[in-house]
Structures are given as structure tokens and as C-alpha cells.
DRENPA-3360 file (N, C-alpha, C; in nm, 2 decimals, always signed):
BEGIN
1 = MTMMSLWR = -0.22/-0.38/-3.33/-0.13/-0.48/-3.26/-0.18/-0.62/-3.29 ~ -0.08/-0.70/-3.34/-0.12/-0.84/-3.37/-0.13/-0.92/-3.24 ~ -0.19/-1.04/-3.25/-0.20/-1.13/-3.13/-0.06/-1.16/-3.08 ~ +0.03/-1.19/-3.17/+0.17/-1.23/-3.13/+0.24/-1.12/-3.06 ~ +0.23/-1.00/-3.11/+0.30/-0.88/-3.05/+0.24/-0.85/-2.92 ~ +0.10/-0.86/-2.91/+0.04/-0.84/-2.78/+0.09/-0.94/-2.68 ~ +0.09/-1.07/-2.72/+0.13/-1.17/-2.62/+0.28/-1.15/-2.57 ~ +0.36/-1.10/-2.67/+0.50/-1.08/-2.63/+0.51/-0.96/-2.53;
9 = RVQSLGLR = +0.42/-0.86/-2.55/+0.42/-0.74/-2.46/+0.37/-0.78/-2.33 ~ +0.27/-0.87/-2.32/+0.21/-0.92/-2.19/+0.32/-0.99/-2.12 ~ +0.39/-1.08/-2.19/+0.50/-1.16/-2.13/+0.60/-1.07/-2.07 ~ +0.64/-0.96/-2.15/+0.74/-0.87/-2.10/+0.69/-0.79/-1.98 ~ +0.57/-0.75/-1.99/+0.51/-0.68/-1.87/+0.51/-0.77/-1.75 ~ +0.47/-0.89/-1.77/+0.47/-0.99/-1.65/+0.61/-1.01/-1.59 ~ +0.71/-1.02/-1.68/+0.84/-1.05/-1.62/+0.90/-0.92/-1.55 ~ +0.86/-0.80/-1.59/+0.90/-0.68/-1.52/+0.83/-0.67/-1.39;
17 = QLQVTKGS = +0.70/-0.72/-1.38/+0.63/-0.69/-1.26/+0.64/-0.81/-1.16 ~ +0.69/-0.92/-1.20/+0.69/-1.04/-1.11/+0.77/-1.02/-0.98 ~ +0.87/-0.93/-0.98/+0.95/-0.91/-0.87/+1.00/-1.05/-0.82 ~ +1.07/-1.11/-0.91/+1.09/-1.26/-0.90/+1.17/-1.30/-0.78 ~ +1.14/-1.42/-0.73/+1.22/-1.49/-0.64/+1.26/-1.62/-0.71 ~ +1.37/-1.68/-0.67/+1.41/-1.80/-0.73/+1.36/-1.92/-0.65 ~ +1.30/-2.01/-0.71/+1.25/-2.13/-0.64/+1.31/-2.25/-0.71 ~ +1.36/-2.34/-0.63/+1.43/-2.46/-0.69/+1.39/-2.58/-0.61;
25 = YSNHAITL = +1.39/-2.69/-0.67/+1.35/-2.82/-0.61/+1.41/-2.93/-0.69 ~ +1.47/-3.02/-0.63/+1.53/-3.14/-0.70/+1.62/-3.09/-0.81 ~ +1.59/-3.12/-0.94/+1.69/-3.09/-1.04/+1.64/-2.98/-1.13 ~ +1.54/-2.89/-1.08/+1.50/-2.78/-1.17/+1.50/-2.65/-1.09 ~ +1.51/-2.54/-1.15/+1.50/-2.41/-1.09/+1.43/-2.32/-1.19 ~ +1.32/-2.26/-1.15/+1.25/-2.17/-1.24/+1.22/-2.04/-1.16 ~ +1.20/-1.94/-1.24/+1.16/-1.81/-1.19/+1.02/-1.81/-1.14 ~ +1.00/-1.76/-1.02/+0.86/-1.77/-0.96/+0.82/-1.63/-0.92;
33 = PHDFPAAS = +0.69/-1.60/-0.92/+0.64/-1.46/-0.89/+0.66/-1.43/-0.74 ~ +0.66/-1.30/-0.72/+0.69/-1.24/-0.58/+0.60/-1.30/-0.47 ~ +0.47/-1.34/-0.51/+0.38/-1.39/-0.41/+0.38/-1.54/-0.39 ~ +0.47/-1.61/-0.46/+0.49/-1.75/-0.43/+0.56/-1.76/-0.30 ~ +0.51/-1.85/-0.21/+0.56/-1.87/-0.07/+0.69/-1.94/-0.08 ~ +0.80/-1.88/-0.13/+0.92/-1.94/-0.15/+0.99/-1.99/-0.02 ~ +0.98/-1.91/+0.09/+1.05/-1.95/+0.21/+0.99/-2.08/+0.26 ~ +0.85/-2.09/+0.26/+0.79/-2.21/+0.31/+0.82/-2.33/+0.22;
41 = YQAFRSTG = +0.82/-2.30/+0.09/+0.85/-2.40/-0.01/+0.99/-2.46/+0.01 ~ +1.09/-2.37/+0.03/+1.22/-2.42/+0.06/+1.24/-2.49/+0.19 ~ +1.16/-2.44/+0.29/+1.17/-2.50/+0.42/+1.13/-2.65/+0.42 ~ +1.04/-2.68/+0.33/+1.00/-2.82/+0.32/+1.11/-2.91/+0.27 ~ +1.20/-2.85/+0.20/+1.31/-2.93/+0.15/+1.40/-2.99/+0.26 ~ +1.40/-2.93/+0.37/+1.48/-2.98/+0.48/+1.43/-3.12/+0.53 ~ +1.31/-3.15/+0.50/+1.25/-3.28/+0.54/+1.28/-3.39/+0.43 ~ +1.32/-3.34/+0.32/+1.32/-3.43/+0.20/+1.42/-3.55/+0.21;
49 = SSVSANYP = +1.54/-3.53/+0.27/+1.63/-3.63/+0.27/+1.58/-3.75/+0.36 ~ +1.53/-3.73/+0.47/+1.48/-3.84/+0.56/+1.36/-3.90/+0.50 ~ +1.27/-3.82/+0.44/+1.14/-3.88/+0.38/+1.18/-3.97/+0.26 ~ +1.27/-3.91/+0.18/+1.30/-3.99/+0.05/+1.38/-4.12/+0.09 ~ +1.46/-4.12/+0.19/+1.53/-4.24/+0.23/+1.44/-4.34/+0.29 ~ +1.35/-4.30/+0.38/+1.27/-4.39/+0.46/+1.14/-4.43/+0.39 ~ +1.09/-4.35/+0.30/+0.96/-4.38/+0.24/+0.97/-4.35/+0.09 ~ +1.05/-4.43/+0.02/+1.08/-4.41/-0.13/+0.96/-4.41/-0.22;
57 = NEWAEISA = +0.86/-4.50/-0.19/+0.74/-4.50/-0.27/+0.66/-4.38/-0.26 ~ +0.64/-4.34/-0.13/+0.56/-4.22/-0.11/+0.63/-4.09/-0.16 ~ +0.77/-4.10/-0.15/+0.85/-3.98/-0.19/+0.84/-3.96/-0.34 ~ +0.82/-4.07/-0.42/+0.81/-4.05/-0.56/+0.69/-3.97/-0.60 ~ +0.58/-3.99/-0.53/+0.46/-3.91/-0.55/+0.47/-3.77/-0.49 ~ +0.53/-3.76/-0.37/+0.55/-3.63/-0.31/+0.63/-3.54/-0.40 ~ +0.74/-3.59/-0.45/+0.83/-3.50/-0.53/+0.76/-3.46/-0.66 ~ +0.68/-3.55/-0.72/+0.61/-3.51/-0.84/+0.51/-3.41/-0.81;
65 = GWNALSFR = +0.43/-3.42/-0.70/+0.34/-3.32/-0.67/+0.40/-3.18/-0.64 ~ +0.52/-3.19/-0.57/+0.59/-3.07/-0.53/+0.64/-2.99/-0.66 ~ +0.69/-3.07/-0.75/+0.73/-3.01/-0.88/+0.61/-2.94/-0.95 ~ +0.50/-3.01/-0.95/+0.38/-2.95/-1.02/+0.34/-2.82/-0.95 ~ +0.35/-2.82/-0.82/+0.31/-2.70/-0.74/+0.37/-2.57/-0.80 ~ +0.50/-2.57/-0.81/+0.57/-2.45/-0.86/+0.53/-2.42/-1.01 ~ +0.52/-2.52/-1.09/+0.48/-2.50/-1.23/+0.34/-2.44/-1.24 ~ +0.25/-2.50/-1.16/+0.11/-2.45/-1.17/+0.10/-2.31/-1.12;
73 = FRACAEHE = +0.17/-2.28/-1.01/+0.16/-2.14/-0.95/+0.21/-2.04/-1.05 ~ +0.32/-2.07/-1.11/+0.37/-1.97/-1.21/+0.28/-1.96/-1.33 ~ +0.22/-2.07/-1.38/+0.13/-2.06/-1.49/+0.00/-1.98/-1.45 ~ -0.04/-2.00/-1.32/-0.16/-1.92/-1.27/-0.13/-1.77/-1.27 ~ -0.01/-1.74/-1.22/+0.03/-1.60/-1.22/+0.04/-1.53/-1.36 ~ +0.09/-1.61/-1.46/+0.10/-1.55/-1.59/-0.04/-1.54/-1.65 ~ -0.13/-1.63/-1.63/-0.26/-1.61/-1.68/-0.33/-1.49/-1.61 ~ -0.30/-1.46/-1.48/-0.36/-1.35/-1.42/-0.31/-1.22/-1.48;
81 = YAFTYSVK = -0.17/-1.21/-1.50/-0.12/-1.09/-1.56/-0.17/-1.06/-1.70 ~ -0.18/-1.16/-1.78/-0.23/-1.15/-1.91/-0.38/-1.10/-1.92 ~ -0.46/-1.16/-1.83/-0.60/-1.12/-1.83/-0.61/-0.98/-1.78 ~ -0.55/-0.95/-1.67/-0.56/-0.81/-1.61/-0.51/-0.71/-1.71 ~ -0.40/-0.73/-1.78/-0.35/-0.64/-1.88/-0.45/-0.62/-1.99 ~ -0.51/-0.73/-2.04/-0.61/-0.72/-2.15/-0.73/-0.64/-2.11 ~ -0.78/-0.66/-1.99/-0.90/-0.59/-1.95/-0.88/-0.45/-1.92 ~ -0.76/-0.41/-1.86/-0.73/-0.27/-1.84/-0.71/-0.20/-1.97;
89 = KFGIAPPP = -0.66/-0.27/-2.07/-0.63/-0.20/-2.20/-0.75/-0.20/-2.29 ~ -0.83/-0.31/-2.30/-0.93/-0.32/-2.40/-1.07/-0.33/-2.34 ~ -1.08/-0.33/-2.21/-1.22/-0.33/-2.15/-1.28/-0.47/-2.14 ~ -1.40/-0.47/-2.09/-1.47/-0.60/-2.06/-1.56/-0.65/-2.18 ~ -1.56/-0.56/-2.28/-1.63/-0.60/-2.41/-1.54/-0.57/-2.53 ~ -1.43/-0.64/-2.53/-1.33/-0.61/-2.63/-1.36/-0.66/-2.77 ~ -1.28/-0.63/-2.87/-1.30/-0.69/-3.00/-1.28/-0.85/-2.99 ~ -1.33/-0.92/-3.09/-1.33/-1.07/-3.08/-1.20/-1.13/-3.05;
97 = EQRFIQER = -1.09/-1.08/-3.11/-0.96/-1.15/-3.08/-0.92/-1.12/-2.94 ~ -0.94/-1.01/-2.88/-0.91/-0.98/-2.74/-1.01/-1.06/-2.65 ~ -1.13/-1.07/-2.69/-1.22/-1.15/-2.61/-1.17/-1.30/-2.60 ~ -1.12/-1.35/-2.71/-1.06/-1.48/-2.71/-0.94/-1.49/-2.61 ~ -0.86/-1.39/-2.61/-0.74/-1.38/-2.52/-0.79/-1.38/-2.37 ~ -0.89/-1.30/-2.35/-0.94/-1.29/-2.21/-1.00/-1.42/-2.16 ~ -1.08/-1.48/-2.25/-1.14/-1.61/-2.22/-1.03/-1.72/-2.20 ~ -0.93/-1.72/-2.28/-0.82/-1.81/-2.26/-0.75/-1.80/-2.13;
105 = EIFGFFVT = -0.72/-1.67/-2.09/-0.65/-1.65/-1.97/-0.74/-1.67/-1.84 ~ -0.87/-1.64/-1.85/-0.96/-1.68/-1.74/-0.96/-1.83/-1.72 ~ -0.97/-1.90/-1.83/-0.98/-2.05/-1.82/-0.85/-2.10/-1.76 ~ -0.73/-2.05/-1.81/-0.61/-2.10/-1.75/-0.59/-2.06/-1.61 ~ -0.63/-1.94/-1.57/-0.62/-1.90/-1.43/-0.69/-1.99/-1.33 ~ -0.82/-2.01/-1.36/-0.90/-2.09/-1.27/-0.86/-2.24/-1.27 ~ -0.82/-2.29/-1.38/-0.78/-2.43/-1.39/-0.65/-2.45/-1.32 ~ -0.55/-2.37/-1.35/-0.42/-2.39/-1.29/-0.42/-2.35/-1.14;
113 = GLSVIECV = -0.50/-2.25/-1.10/-0.50/-2.21/-0.96/-0.56/-2.32/-0.87 ~ -0.67/-2.38/-0.92/-0.72/-2.49/-0.84/-0.62/-2.61/-0.84 ~ -0.55/-2.63/-0.95/-0.45/-2.73/-0.95/-0.34/-2.71/-0.85 ~ -0.31/-2.59/-0.82/-0.21/-2.56/-0.72/-0.25/-2.62/-0.58 ~ -0.38/-2.59/-0.55/-0.43/-2.65/-0.42/-0.43/-2.80/-0.43 ~ -0.48/-2.85/-0.54/-0.49/-3.00/-0.55/-0.35/-3.07/-0.54 ~ -0.25/-3.00/-0.59/-0.12/-3.06/-0.59/-0.06/-3.06/-0.45 ~ -0.08/-2.95/-0.37/-0.04/-2.95/-0.23/-0.11/-3.06/-0.15;
121 = CYVAYFLG = -0.24/-3.07/-0.18/-0.32/-3.17/-0.11/-0.27/-3.32/-0.14 ~ -0.23/-3.33/-0.26/-0.17/-3.46/-0.31/-0.05/-3.49/-0.23 ~ +0.04/-3.39/-0.21/+0.16/-3.41/-0.13/+0.12/-3.44/+0.01 ~ +0.03/-3.37/+0.07/-0.01/-3.39/+0.20/-0.06/-3.53/+0.22 ~ -0.14/-3.58/+0.13/-0.20/-3.71/+0.14/-0.09/-3.82/+0.15 ~ +0.01/-3.81/+0.07/+0.12/-3.91/+0.07/+0.21/-3.89/+0.19 ~ +0.22/-3.77/+0.25/+0.29/-3.76/+0.38/+0.21/-3.83/+0.48 ~ +0.08/-3.82/+0.48/-0.01/-3.89/+0.57/+0.01/-4.04/+0.55;
129 = GAARPASF = +0.02/-4.09/+0.42/+0.04/-4.23/+0.39/+0.17/-4.28/+0.45 ~ +0.27/-4.20/+0.45/+0.40/-4.24/+0.50/+0.39/-4.26/+0.65 ~ +0.31/-4.17/+0.72/+0.30/-4.18/+0.86/+0.20/-4.29/+0.91 ~ +0.09/-4.30/+0.84/-0.01/-4.40/+0.88/-0.07/-4.46/+0.75 ~ +0.00/-4.56/+0.70/-0.04/-4.62/+0.57/-0.19/-4.67/+0.56 ~ -0.24/-4.73/+0.67/-0.37/-4.79/+0.67/-0.48/-4.68/+0.65 ~ -0.45/-4.56/+0.69/-0.55/-4.46/+0.68/-0.55/-4.39/+0.55 ~ -0.44/-4.40/+0.47/-0.43/-4.33/+0.35/-0.40/-4.42/+0.23;
137 = PNTSAKDR = -0.50/-4.50/+0.18/-0.47/-4.59/+0.08/-0.42/-4.52/-0.05 ~ -0.32/-4.57/-0.11/-0.26/-4.50/-0.22/-0.18/-4.59/-0.32 ~ -0.19/-4.72/-0.31/-0.11/-4.81/-0.38/-0.16/-4.83/-0.53 ~ -0.29/-4.81/-0.55/-0.34/-4.84/-0.68/-0.37/-4.71/-0.76 ~ -0.39/-4.72/-0.89/-0.43/-4.61/-0.97/-0.57/-4.56/-0.92 ~ -0.66/-4.65/-0.88/-0.79/-4.61/-0.84/-0.78/-4.54/-0.71 ~ -0.69/-4.58/-0.62/-0.67/-4.50/-0.49/-0.63/-4.36/-0.52 ~ -0.53/-4.34/-0.61/-0.47/-4.21/-0.64/-0.58/-4.12/-0.71;
145 = KWITPASA = -0.66/-4.19/-0.79/-0.76/-4.11/-0.86/-0.86/-4.03/-0.77 ~ -0.88/-4.09/-0.65/-0.98/-4.03/-0.56/-0.91/-3.94/-0.45 ~ -0.78/-3.91/-0.48/-0.72/-3.81/-0.38/-0.76/-3.67/-0.43 ~ -0.83/-3.60/-0.34/-0.88/-3.47/-0.37/-0.86/-3.39/-0.24 ~ -0.88/-3.26/-0.25/-0.87/-3.18/-0.12/-0.98/-3.23/-0.02 ~ -1.10/-3.26/-0.07/-1.20/-3.31/+0.02/-1.17/-3.44/+0.09 ~ -1.12/-3.54/+0.01/-1.08/-3.67/+0.06/-0.96/-3.66/+0.16 ~ -0.86/-3.58/+0.12/-0.75/-3.56/+0.21/-0.80/-3.50/+0.34;
153 = HSIFSNAF = -0.88/-3.40/+0.34/-0.93/-3.33/+0.46/-1.01/-3.43/+0.55 ~ -1.09/-3.51/+0.48/-1.17/-3.61/+0.56/-1.08/-3.71/+0.64 ~ -0.98/-3.76/+0.57/-0.89/-3.86/+0.64/-0.81/-3.79/+0.74 ~ -0.75/-3.67/+0.71/-0.67/-3.60/+0.81/-0.76/-3.57/+0.93 ~ -0.88/-3.53/+0.91/-0.97/-3.49/+1.02/-0.99/-3.61/+1.12 ~ -0.99/-3.73/+1.06/-1.01/-3.85/+1.15/-0.88/-3.90/+1.21 ~ -0.77/-3.89/+1.13/-0.64/-3.95/+1.17/-0.56/-3.85/+1.25 ~ -0.56/-3.72/+1.22/-0.48/-3.62/+1.28/-0.56/-3.49/+1.30;
161 = PNDKITLA = -0.66/-3.50/+1.38/-0.76/-3.39/+1.39/-0.71/-3.26/+1.44 ~ -0.60/-3.26/+1.51/-0.55/-3.13/+1.57/-0.43/-3.08/+1.51 ~ -0.38/-3.14/+1.40/-0.26/-3.10/+1.34/-0.28/-2.98/+1.25 ~ -0.16/-2.91/+1.23/-0.17/-2.78/+1.15/-0.22/-2.81/+1.01 ~ -0.18/-2.92/+0.95/-0.22/-2.95/+0.81/-0.37/-2.97/+0.80 ~ -0.43/-3.03/+0.91/-0.57/-3.05/+0.91/-0.65/-2.92/+0.92 ~ -0.60/-2.83/+1.00/-0.66/-2.69/+1.02/-0.65/-2.61/+0.89 ~ -0.53/-2.63/+0.82/-0.52/-2.56/+0.69/-0.62/-2.61/+0.59;
169 = LDNILQSS = -0.63/-2.74/+0.58/-0.73/-2.80/+0.49/-0.87/-2.76/+0.52 ~ -0.90/-2.75/+0.65/-1.03/-2.71/+0.69/-1.06/-2.57/+0.65 ~ -0.97/-2.48/+0.67/-0.99/-2.34/+0.63/-1.01/-2.33/+0.48 ~ -0.94/-2.40/+0.40/-0.96/-2.39/+0.26/-1.10/-2.44/+0.22 ~ -1.14/-2.56/+0.27/-1.26/-2.62/+0.22/-1.38/-2.54/+0.28 ~ -1.37/-2.47/+0.39/-1.48/-2.39/+0.44/-1.49/-2.25/+0.37 ~ -1.38/-2.22/+0.30/-1.38/-2.09/+0.24/-1.47/-2.07/+0.12 ~ -1.55/-1.96/+0.12/-1.64/-1.93/+0.01/-1.56/-1.90/-0.12;
177 = TYKEWRTI = -1.43/-1.85/-0.10/-1.35/-1.83/-0.22/-1.32/-1.96/-0.29 ~ -1.28/-2.06/-0.21/-1.25/-2.19/-0.26/-1.37/-2.26/-0.33 ~ -1.48/-2.25/-0.27/-1.61/-2.31/-0.32/-1.64/-2.24/-0.45 ~ -1.63/-2.11/-0.46/-1.66/-2.03/-0.58/-1.56/-2.07/-0.69 ~ -1.43/-2.08/-0.65/-1.32/-2.11/-0.75/-1.35/-2.25/-0.81 ~ -1.38/-2.35/-0.73/-1.41/-2.48/-0.78/-1.53/-2.48/-0.87 ~ -1.64/-2.41/-0.84/-1.76/-2.40/-0.92/-1.72/-2.34/-1.06 ~ -1.65/-2.23/-1.06/-1.61/-2.16/-1.18/-1.52/-2.25/-1.27;
185 = RNILAHRS = -1.42/-2.32/-1.20/-1.34/-2.41/-1.28/-1.42/-2.52/-1.34 ~ -1.52/-2.58/-1.28/-1.60/-2.68/-1.33/-1.68/-2.63/-1.45 ~ -1.74/-2.51/-1.43/-1.81/-2.45/-1.54/-1.72/-2.43/-1.67 ~ -1.61/-2.37/-1.65/-1.52/-2.34/-1.76/-1.46/-2.47/-1.82 ~ -1.43/-2.57/-1.74/-1.36/-2.69/-1.79/-1.46/-2.79/-1.85 ~ -1.58/-2.79/-1.80/-1.67/-2.90/-1.83/-1.80/-2.85/-1.90 ~ -1.83/-2.72/-1.90/-1.96/-2.68/-1.95/-1.96/-2.57/-2.06 ~ -1.90/-2.45/-2.02/-1.93/-2.34/-2.12/-1.83/-2.23/-2.10;
193 = APPRGFSV = -1.84/-2.13/-2.19/-1.78/-2.00/-2.17/-1.89/-1.91/-2.14 ~ -1.91/-1.87/-2.01/-2.03/-1.80/-1.98/-2.04/-1.66/-2.04 ~ -2.16/-1.62/-2.08/-2.18/-1.48/-2.14/-2.15/-1.37/-2.03 ~ -2.14/-1.25/-2.08/-2.12/-1.14/-1.99/-2.24/-1.04/-2.00 ~ -2.29/-1.01/-1.88/-2.40/-0.92/-1.87/-2.35/-0.78/-1.83 ~ -2.37/-0.68/-1.91/-2.31/-0.55/-1.89/-2.39/-0.45/-1.82 ~ -2.32/-0.38/-1.73/-2.38/-0.26/-1.66/-2.26/-0.17/-1.64 ~ -2.23/-0.09/-1.75/-2.10/-0.03/-1.76/-2.11/+0.12/-1.80;
201 = SISVGATG = -2.00/+0.19/-1.80/-1.99/+0.32/-1.86/-1.90/+0.31/-1.98 ~ -1.92/+0.40/-2.08/-1.84/+0.40/-2.20/-1.72/+0.49/-2.18 ~ -1.60/+0.43/-2.21/-1.48/+0.51/-2.20/-1.41/+0.52/-2.34 ~ -1.35/+0.63/-2.37/-1.28/+0.65/-2.49/-1.14/+0.71/-2.45 ~ -1.04/+0.64/-2.50/-0.90/+0.69/-2.47/-0.81/+0.67/-2.58 ~ -0.68/+0.69/-2.55/-0.58/+0.69/-2.66/-0.57/+0.55/-2.72 ~ -0.60/+0.45/-2.64/-0.58/+0.31/-2.69/-0.71/+0.26/-2.76 ~ -0.81/+0.34/-2.77/-0.93/+0.30/-2.83/-1.05/+0.31/-2.74;
209 = SGLAGSAD = -1.17/+0.27/-2.79/-1.29/+0.28/-2.71/-1.32/+0.14/-2.66 ~ -1.39/+0.13/-2.55/-1.44/+0.01/-2.50/-1.53/+0.03/-2.38 ~ -1.57/-0.08/-2.32/-1.66/-0.07/-2.20/-1.58/-0.09/-2.08 ~ -1.58/+0.01/-1.99/-1.51/+0.00/-1.86/-1.61/-0.03/-1.75 ~ -1.57/-0.09/-1.65/-1.66/-0.13/-1.54/-1.65/-0.27/-1.51 ~ -1.77/-0.33/-1.49/-1.77/-0.48/-1.46/-1.89/-0.54/-1.53 ~ -1.89/-0.67/-1.54/-1.99/-0.74/-1.61/-2.04/-0.86/-1.52 ~ -2.17/-0.89/-1.52/-2.22/-1.01/-1.45/-2.17/-1.13/-1.53;
217 = WASNVQLD = -2.11/-1.22/-1.46/-2.05/-1.34/-1.52/-2.09/-1.46/-1.45 ~ -2.01/-1.56/-1.46/-2.04/-1.70/-1.41/-2.06/-1.70/-1.26 ~ -2.16/-1.78/-1.22/-2.19/-1.80/-1.08/-2.20/-1.67/-1.00 ~ -2.27/-1.57/-1.06/-2.29/-1.44/-1.00/-2.16/-1.36/-0.96 ~ -2.06/-1.39/-1.03/-1.93/-1.32/-1.01/-1.92/-1.20/-1.10 ~ -1.86/-1.09/-1.05/-1.84/-0.97/-1.13/-1.71/-0.98/-1.21 ~ -1.71/-0.97/-1.34/-1.59/-0.97/-1.42/-1.54/-0.83/-1.44 ~ -1.42/-0.80/-1.39/-1.36/-0.68/-1.41/-1.21/-0.70/-1.40;
225 = DTLCSSRR = -1.13/-0.59/-1.39/-0.98/-0.61/-1.40/-0.92/-0.67/-1.27 ~ -1.01/-0.69/-1.16/-0.96/-0.75/-1.04/-1.01/-0.89/-1.02 ~ -1.07/-0.95/-1.12/-1.13/-1.08/-1.12/-1.02/-1.18/-1.07 ~ -0.91/-1.18/-1.14/-0.81/-1.28/-1.11/-0.71/-1.23/-1.00 ~ -0.67/-1.11/-1.00/-0.57/-1.06/-0.91/-0.62/-1.07/-0.76 ~ -0.74/-1.05/-0.73/-0.79/-1.06/-0.60/-0.79/-1.20/-0.55 ~ -0.83/-1.29/-0.64/-0.83/-1.43/-0.60/-0.69/-1.49/-0.59 ~ -0.60/-1.44/-0.67/-0.46/-1.48/-0.66/-0.40/-1.45/-0.53;
233 = AWLSGEVK = -0.43/-1.34/-0.47/-0.38/-1.30/-0.34/-0.43/-1.40/-0.23 ~ -0.56/-1.44/-0.24/-0.61/-1.55/-0.15/-0.53/-1.68/-0.17 ~ -0.51/-1.71/-0.29/-0.44/-1.84/-0.32/-0.30/-1.85/-0.26 ~ -0.23/-1.74/-0.27/-0.09/-1.73/-0.22/-0.09/-1.76/-0.07 ~ -0.18/-1.69/+0.00/-0.19/-1.71/+0.15/-0.23/-1.85/+0.19 ~ -0.33/-1.91/+0.12/-0.37/-2.04/+0.16/-0.27/-2.15/+0.13 ~ -0.20/-2.13/+0.01/-0.10/-2.23/-0.02/+0.02/-2.22/+0.08 ~ +0.05/-2.11/+0.12/+0.16/-2.10/+0.22/+0.12/-2.17/+0.35;
241 = NLIDGCSD = -0.01/-2.16/+0.39/-0.05/-2.23/+0.51/-0.05/-2.38/+0.49 ~ -0.08/-2.43/+0.37/-0.08/-2.57/+0.34/+0.06/-2.62/+0.35 ~ +0.15/-2.55/+0.28/+0.29/-2.59/+0.28/+0.35/-2.59/+0.42 ~ +0.32/-2.49/+0.50/+0.37/-2.49/+0.64/+0.31/-2.61/+0.71 ~ +0.19/-2.64/+0.69/+0.13/-2.76/+0.75/+0.20/-2.89/+0.71 ~ +0.24/-2.90/+0.58/+0.31/-3.02/+0.54/+0.45/-3.03/+0.61 ~ +0.52/-2.91/+0.62/+0.65/-2.91/+0.69/+0.63/-2.96/+0.83 ~ +0.53/-2.90/+0.90/+0.51/-2.93/+1.04/+0.48/-3.08/+1.06;
249 = FASQYL = +0.40/-3.13/+0.97/+0.36/-3.27/+0.98/+0.48/-3.36/+0.96 ~ +0.56/-3.33/+0.85/+0.68/-3.42/+0.83/+0.78/-3.41/+0.94 ~ +0.79/-3.30/+1.01/+0.88/-3.28/+1.12/+0.84/-3.37/+1.24 ~ +0.71/-3.37/+1.26/+0.65/-3.44/+1.37/+0.65/-3.59/+1.36 ~ +0.62/-3.64/+1.24/+0.59/-3.78/+1.22/+0.68/-3.86/+1.13 ~ +0.77/-3.79/+1.06/+0.85/-3.86/+0.96/+1.00/-3.83/+0.99;
% end
């Protein structure tokens, strides 16, 4: 099987399994995976008209972040499907071309997945800026550069300590999954493609031979066919909580 034919098969597999929901915002509509928090995403739209009319500068950044959220989530889901498919079919010690595909999908999964959280935090930050401008500086490029989940959490904790959005941010930043995700993203994006240490069984099947089981990987993480799917489930739940927090905040203050 060539790389192109494999990729087409993975894409086809993904589209069959997505159990799609339709997500739309502003002037675009894309197909989103079944675990995308579509109801929460759409609920936030009900706040859009008043926020856009009363806070046009903040709304420009909010809408850009909101668009990115759906794009990044779908990309993350496609990377997860492609990685999981490859590992199930070719194992954790595949031929070089399959190893490249697995590494590409791992990289894409952790980068786009963390970006999903960062995009929602960016939206939250500008909602905070609309409600209390002095607490959320955002007028310069330098201000925007330093908007992160940690900085958003810090300011919300001081300005709105008991709000739903603050609690959602706190849950994420205290989560071991988030801390691990961030560490792995930084390793992959800025340092290396970590080696795999094997402790496996040998399996031989109709699709060929390979190593089944798990491998010791980056930051003491086990690499197997659940590496991305288990973390994607966590991501979906936390993003829903963040979006619900954004809706609650906008309803109360804007």
C-alpha cells in the first residue's frame, strides 16, 4: 500500500467513524467529530449579537479565536484517527514510512490539541477584557503575545474568582493530563522526536508482522494505540466546560 492510498483509506475511515455533527459559526460551516461539544459551541452564539455590537474590538479577536477552535478540534481528531489506525494495523515498531506517518500524526495531535485549549482561553481573555478592560490588557501585539491559559487563569482568579470560567480554567491547569500534554507538545515542537523503548510481544497476522503492545516514550508516557484516543476524550470534556464558562460569563457581564 502506497503512502497516498493509505492516507486516503485513513481519511475514509475517519469520515465513516466521525458520527458527524454540523458545527457552524459566522460565515463557515464544517463537519465536526461526534465528540465536539457542538451544543455548547452553538449556545455561545446567542451572546454574539450583543457582544459584537457593544464590544467590536474585543469581538474581532473573540470571533477569530472561535473560528480557530473548531478548525483545531477537527484537525486534532483527524490526527488521532490516523495515528490510531496506523498503530493498530502496523504496530508500534512499523516500517520506516509508517513510522514517519505515526510521528507526523502524534506531532499534529499534541500541537493542535493544545491549541484547542489555548484558543478557548484566548476567547475567554477577550470576554474578560470586554467586561473589565483594566484587568485584561490586550491592545498591543505584546499584550496579545502573552495571553496563555496560565495568564488568563491568573487574571480571572483575581478579577472573577468564583465564576464558572475561572473554575474551568483552574481544573485544566491543575490537571496532570494538561501538564503532560503541554510537556509533550514542547518536546515535539521544540526539541526532538523521542525514541521508543520496547517491551512487547511479537504478533504475526494477515496484514504483516510487527510489534504489538506498548513502548516507553516521551516524558514516561506509554505509546500504544490508545495514546491519542484517551487524551482526546479528556480534551472534549474540558473544552465543553470552558465553552460553557464563556457562555455563562458573557450572559452575566456582557
